[in-house]
C-alpha positions in Angstrom: -27.3 -18.2 -9.2 -24.5 -20.8 -9.3 -21.6 -20.7 -6.9 -19.2 -19.6 -9.7 -21.5 -16.7 -10.6 -21.8 -15.7 -7.0 -18.0 -15.7 -6.7 -17.5 -13.4 -9.6 -20.3 -11.1 -8.5 -18.7 -10.8 -5.1 -15.3 -10.1 -6.7 -16.8 -7.4 -8.7 -18.5 -5.8 -5.7 -15.3 -5.7 -3.7 -12.4 -5.7 -6.2 -13.7 -3.0 -8.6 -14.2 -0.2 -6.0 -10.8 -1.1 -4.3 -9.1 -1.2 -7.7 -10.6 2.1 -8.7 -9.6 3.7 -5.4 -6.0 2.4 -5.8 -5.9 3.6 -9.4 -7.1 7.0 -8.2 -4.3 7.2 -5.7 -1.7 6.0 -8.2 -3.1 8.5 -10.7 -2.6 11.2 -8.1 1.0 10.1 -7.5 1.6 10.1 -11.3 0.1 13.6 -11.6 2.2 14.8 -8.7 5.3 13.4 -10.4 4.4 14.9 -13.8 3.7 18.3 -12.3 6.7 18.3 -10.1 8.7 16.7 -12.9 8.6 20.0 -14.8 10.7 21.5 -12.0 13.7 19.3 -12.8 15.8 16.3 -11.6 16.4 17.6 -8.1 12.7 18.2 -7.5 11.8 14.7 -8.7 14.5 13.1 -6.5 13.3 15.2 -3.5 9.7 14.0 -3.8 11.0 10.4 -4.3 13.0 10.5 -1.1 10.1 12.1 0.8 7.8 9.5 -0.5 10.1 6.7 0.7 10.0 8.2 4.3 6.3 8.5 4.2 6.2 4.9 3.1 7.7 3.9 6.5 4.6 4.9 8.4 2.3 4.0 5.5 3.3 0.3 5.5 3.2 0.0 9.3 -0.4 1.4 9.1 -1.1 -1.0 6.2 -0.1 -3.9 8.5 -2.3 -2.7 11.2 -5.2 -2.1 8.9 -4.7 -5.6 7.5 -5.1 -6.9 11.1 -8.3 -4.9 11.4 -9.5 -6.3 8.0 -8.7 -9.9 9.0 -10.8 -9.8 12.1 -13.5 -7.6 10.7 -14.0 -9.9 7.7 -14.3 -13.0 9.9 -16.6 -11.3 12.5 -18.8 -10.1 9.6 -18.9 -13.6 8.2 -20.0 -14.7 11.7 -22.6 -11.9 11.8 -21.1 -10.1 14.8 -21.2 -6.4 14.1 -20.4 -5.4 17.7 -17.0 -7.0 17.5 -16.4 -5.3 14.2 -16.6 -2.0 15.9 -14.3 -3.1 18.7 -11.7 -4.2 16.2 -11.9 -0.7 14.6 -11.3 0.8 18.1 -8.2 -1.3 18.5 -6.9 -0.2 15.1 -7.6 3.5 15.9 -5.8 3.5 19.3 -2.7 1.7 18.0 -2.6 3.6 14.7 -2.7 7.0 16.5 0.2 6.0 18.7 2.3 5.1 15.7 1.3 7.9 13.3 1.5 10.7 15.9 5.0 9.8 17.2 6.4 9.3 13.6 4.8 12.5 12.5 6.4 14.5 15.4 9.8 13.0 14.7 9.8 13.7 11.0 8.4 17.2 11.5 11.1 18.1 14.1 14.1 17.0 12.0 13.1 16.4 8.3 16.7 16.9 7.0 17.9 14.1 9.2 15.5 11.6 7.7 16.3 12.7 4.1 20.0 12.3 4.8 19.4 8.6 5.5 18.6 8.2 1.8 20.8 10.7 0.0 24.0 12.7 0.4 22.9 15.2 -2.3 22.8 18.6 -0.5 20.4 20.0 -3.1 17.9 17.2 -2.6 18.0 17.7 1.2 17.7 21.5 1.0 14.7 21.3 -1.4 13.0 18.2 0.0 12.9 18.9 3.7 10.1 21.5 3.6 8.1 19.1 1.4 8.6 16.3 3.9 7.9 18.5 6.9 4.5 19.6 5.6 3.6 16.1 4.5 4.3 14.7 8.0 1.4 16.8 9.4 -1.0 14.5 7.4 0.2 11.2 8.9 -2.6 11.0 11.5 -5.4 11.8 9.0 -4.0 9.1 6.7 -4.2 6.6 9.6 -7.9 7.5 10.3 -8.8 7.1 6.6 -7.0 3.7 6.4 -8.7 2.2 9.4 -12.2 3.3 8.4 -11.6 2.1 4.9 -10.4 -1.3 6.2 -13.7 -1.7 8.1 -15.9 -0.7 5.2 -14.1 -3.0 2.7 -14.2 -6.0 5.0 -18.0 -5.6 5.5 -18.8 -5.3 1.8 -19.1 -1.4 1.7 -16.0 -0.9 -0.5 -17.7 1.7 -2.7 -17.6 4.4 0.1 -13.8 4.6 0.3 -13.7 4.8 -3.5 -16.2 7.7 -3.6 -14.2 9.6 -1.0 -10.9 9.0 -2.8 -12.4 10.2 -6.0 -13.3 13.6 -4.4 -9.9 13.8 -2.6 -7.9 13.1 -5.7 -9.8 15.6 -7.7 -9.2 18.3 -5.0 -5.5 17.4 -4.8 -5.0 17.7 -8.6 -6.7 21.1 -8.6 -4.7 22.4 -5.6 -1.5 21.1 -7.2 -2.2 23.1 -10.4 -3.0 26.2 -8.4 -0.2 26.1 -5.8 2.7 24.6 -7.7 2.6 27.0 -10.6 0.7 29.9 -9.1 -2.5 30.0 -11.0 -5.7 32.0 -10.2 -3.7 34.6 -8.3 -2.0 32.2 -5.9 1.8 32.3 -5.4 3.9 29.8 -7.3 5.2 27.6 -4.4 6.8 24.8 -6.3 7.5 21.7 -4.1 6.0 23.5 -1.0 2.8 24.0 -2.9 2.6 20.3 -3.8 3.0 19.4 -0.2 0.3 21.8 1.0 -2.1 20.5 -1.7 -1.5 16.9 -0.5 -2.0 17.8 3.2 -5.3 19.6 2.6 -6.6 16.7 0.5 -5.7 14.1 3.1 -7.4 16.1 5.9 -10.5 16.5 3.8 -10.5 12.8 2.8 -10.3 11.8 6.5 -13.2 14.1 7.5 -15.3 12.9 4.5 -15.0 9.2 5.2 -15.7 9.5 8.9 -18.6 11.8 8.1 -20.0 9.2 5.7 -19.8 6.4 8.2 -21.8 8.3 10.8 -24.2 10.0 8.4 -25.2 6.7 6.7 -24.8 4.5 9.8 -22.2 2.2 8.2 -20.2 -0.4 10.1 -18.1 1.4 12.7 -20.7 4.2 13.4 -20.9 3.6 17.1 -20.3 5.6 20.3 -17.0 5.8 22.0 -18.0 3.2 24.6 -18.7 0.6 22.0 -15.6 1.6 20.0 -12.9 1.7 22.7 -14.1 -0.7 25.4 -12.8 -3.9 24.1 -12.8 -7.4 25.8 -9.3 -8.6 26.8 -9.5 -11.9 24.9 -10.1 -10.0 21.7 -7.2 -7.6 22.5 -4.8 -10.6 23.1 -5.9 -12.5 20.0 -5.9 -9.4 17.8 -2.3 -8.4 18.7 -1.2 -12.0 18.6 -2.2 -12.0 14.9 -1.3 -8.4 14.1 2.2 -8.1 15.5 3.7 -10.4 12.9 1.8 -8.3 10.3 3.5 -5.2 11.7 6.9 -6.9 11.7 6.3 -8.1 8.1 5.5 -4.5 7.0 8.5 -3.2 8.9 10.8 -5.8 7.4 9.4 -5.0 4.0 9.8 -1.2 4.4 13.3 -1.6 5.7 14.1 -3.7 2.7 12.6 -1.1 0.4 14.5 1.5 2.3 17.7 -0.5 1.8 16.9 -0.7 -1.9 16.3 3.1 -2.1 19.6 3.7 -0.4 21.3 1.4 -2.9 19.8 3.2 -5.9 20.3 6.7 -4.5 23.9 6.1 -3.6 24.6 4.9 -7.2 24.0 8.5 -8.2 21.2 11.1 -8.5 20.6 10.1 -12.2 20.0 6.5 -11.2 17.7 7.5 -8.4 15.8 9.8 -10.7 15.5 6.9 -13.2 14.0 4.8 -10.5 11.8 7.5 -9.0 9.9 8.3 -12.2 8.9 4.6 -12.5 7.3 4.5 -9.0 4.0 6.1 -10.1 3.7 3.6 -13.0 4.5 0.7 -10.7 1.9 2.0 -8.2 -0.6 2.3 -11.1 -0.1 -1.3 -12.2 -0.2 -2.7 -8.6 -3.2 -0.5 -7.9 -4.9 -1.9 -10.9 -4.8 -5.4 -9.4 -4.8 -4.6 -5.7 -8.6 -5.1 -5.6 -8.0 -8.8 -6.2 -5.9 -9.1 -3.0 -8.5 -7.1 -1.0 -11.3 -9.2 -2.4 -9.4 -12.4 -1.7 -8.8 -11.3 2.0 -12.5 -10.4 2.5 -14.1 -13.3 0.7 -11.9 -16.0 2.0 -12.0 -14.5 5.5 -15.8 -14.4 5.4 -15.9 -18.1 4.4 -13.4 -19.0 7.2 -15.4 -17.1 9.7 -18.5 -19.0 8.6 -16.6 -22.4 8.9 -16.8 -23.0 5.1 -13.2 -24.2 4.6 -13.6 -26.0 1.3 -15.2 -23.0 -0.3 -12.5 -20.8 1.1 -9.8 -22.9 -0.5 -11.6 -22.9 -3.9 -11.8 -19.1 -3.7 -8.1 -18.9 -3.0 -7.2 -21.0 -6.1 -9.5 -18.9 -8.3 -8.0 -15.7 -7.1 -4.4 -16.8 -7.9 -5.3 -17.9 -11.4 -7.2 -14.7 -12.1 -4.3 -12.6 -10.8 -1.7 -14.3 -13.0 -3.8 -14.0 -16.2 -4.7 -10.3 -15.8 -1.2 -9.3 -14.7 0.5 -11.0 -17.7 -1.7 -9.0 -20.0 -1.0 -5.8 -18.2 2.8 -6.5 -18.2 2.8 -6.9 -22.0 1.1 -3.5 -22.4 3.4 -1.8 -19.9 6.5 -3.1 -21.6 5.2 -2.0 -25.0 4.6 1.5 -23.8 7.7 2.0 -21.7 9.4 4.4 -24.1 6.3 6.5 -24.4 6.0 6.7 -20.6 9.5 7.9 -19.8 9.3 10.5 -22.6 6.7 12.4 -20.6 9.4 13.5 -18.0 11.8 16.5 -18.4 15.0 14.5 -17.5 18.2 13.7 -19.3 18.4 11.2 -22.1 20.6 8.9 -20.1 18.1 8.9 -17.2 15.2 8.2 -19.7 17.1 5.2 -21.1 17.8 3.8 -17.7 14.2 4.3 -16.7 12.8 2.5 -19.8 14.9 -0.6 -19.0 13.6 -0.5 -15.4 10.0 -0.3 -16.6 10.6 -3.4 -18.8 12.0 -5.4 -15.9 9.1 -4.4 -13.8 6.7 -5.5 -16.5 8.4 -8.9 -16.7 8.0 -9.5 -13.0 4.5 -8.0 -12.6 2.7 -11.4 -12.6 4.7 -12.8 -9.7 4.5 -9.5 -7.7 0.7 -9.6 -8.1 0.5 -13.3 -7.2 2.5 -12.6 -4.0 0.2 -9.7 -3.1 -2.8 -12.0 -3.5 -1.3 -15.0 -1.7 0.4 -13.2 1.2 -1.6 -10.0 1.6 -5.0 -11.6 0.9 -5.3 -15.3 1.3 -2.8 -16.4 3.9 -3.4 -13.4 6.2 -7.2 -14.0 6.0 -6.7 -17.1 8.0 -4.3 -15.4 10.5 -1.2 -17.1 9.0 0.8 -13.9 9.7 3.8 -15.6 11.3 4.4 -17.7 8.3 4.0 -14.7 6.0 6.6 -12.8 8.2 9.1 -15.6 7.9 8.6 -15.9 4.1 8.8 -12.1 3.5 11.9 -11.5 5.7 13.8 -14.5 4.3 13.2 -13.4 0.7 14.1 -9.8 1.3 17.1 -10.0 3.6 18.7 -13.3 2.5 18.2 -12.7 -1.3 17.1 -9.2 -2.3 19.3 -6.9 -0.2 22.6 -8.9 -0.3 22.2 -9.2 -4.1 21.6 -5.5 -4.5 24.6 -4.6 -2.4 26.9 -6.9 -4.3 25.8 -5.8 -7.8 25.8 -2.1 -7.0 28.8 -1.6 -4.7 31.1 -4.5 -5.5 30.4 -5.3 -9.1 29.3 -1.8 -10.2 26.4 -3.0 -12.4 23.9 -0.6 -14.0 20.8 0.2 -12.0 18.3 -1.7 -14.2 20.4 -4.9 -13.8 20.5 -4.4 -10.0 16.7 -4.0 -10.1 16.3 -7.2 -12.1 18.4 -9.4 -9.7 16.7 -7.9 -6.7 13.3 -8.8 -8.2 14.2 -12.5 -8.2 13.3 -12.6 -4.5 9.7 -12.4 -5.7 10.0 -15.7 -7.4 11.3 -17.4 -4.2 8.4 -15.8 -2.2 5.9 -17.1 -4.7 7.2 -20.7 -4.4 6.9 -20.7 -0.6 3.5 -19.0 -0.7 2.0 -21.3 -3.3 3.0 -24.4 -1.4 1.5 -23.0 1.8 -1.9 -22.5 0.1 -2.1 -26.1 -0.8 -1.0 -27.3 2.6 -4.2 -25.9 4.1 -2.3 -25.0 7.3 -3.3 -21.4 7.0 -7.1 -22.1 7.2 -8.3 -21.1 10.6 -11.5 -19.6 12.1 -10.1 -16.9 14.3 -13.3 -15.7 15.9 -15.3 -18.8 16.8 -14.4 -18.4 20.5 -14.8 -14.6 20.4 -17.9 -13.9 18.4 -21.1 -12.5 19.9 -24.0 -13.3 17.6 -25.8 -10.2 16.6 -29.4 -10.1 17.7 
């Protein structure tokens, strides 16, 4: 088999399961929105605001799981399975601290968190119960993310996909039963949607951990091997991971600022934005497998001291991402009117939402490229400090100031505000692309830590 054929075979093995899992989660979000969407504008906005708050802990955990993936991929490339388990232990300890504390805070005062995003009393009154129930599932989500990161980084990406398939199916069924009150169950509306999501997340967590230990997959070790970690690994792991956490925090604060900008433009504007989120998630999910595959495959090569092959893989991933996302963007733009017509909202909100979808489609190629470059390639070599600088500069010096000026000072429509904010992606792409060719990101992080497996 040629090197090129081996590359695409590996992409298929990693990217397809990750992509299918991401699509399943995006499908679940879309189904939630469509089901809840039948309850009206306020219900949609309530779910949108609650999802933004959940996104705060989700992206922090994503940063942590990225750190776990970086080291797991390089250790796996260096054939050191013991250290893979120790990296998982670090992720679990840190992730539990974050998720438990945030869960407790949101559960205790859900209305306070919602009031940060909207002044609409109806949205706060309807949304706080939804958010409160959702907060109970933050710890199970963390466990699922950490074990999924280990499995993907070691070439076992199909297992998280199988688990997500079952969990999504369960969630959709429970939504149907609990939101509308079928099969003798009470019609709980938003509360029913939250209960369905919580049950599914707990089940998903138990299922993936059960699969790891039942089939002796990477990470299936005793507590001693999981949580007793050498100090050099702890120091190096957090030295790489803290910029990832800061990057995710900066990103989510930026997204939070954008959500505040949109929501304070009016409930109709926020509704128009909210119903595009599932579609955006679906599109990004369709191509997220490329970023995951890039991180794993490039990281494996760096861990094995094969720098030239790692760089060649990086270039191929960028080209592949641009080509596919351009095709998807054209399809999304063409179907924008059909998509927004599925929601029971006002005609003005539908028109706004259609324009937002078209803008998103136009910027999809650069969004995907940035996901591959920053989230996959640069991070695989531990270049997290550069990524932090790039992300924070683009968001806080370009995106947020532009959004504030256009919405509050110049009173522009929401789709034009979204278009100008999206220009930060182009700046980010320029910095990231230049960094790839500089080769400064290419580092073997585990050469002084790895313990060769017997």
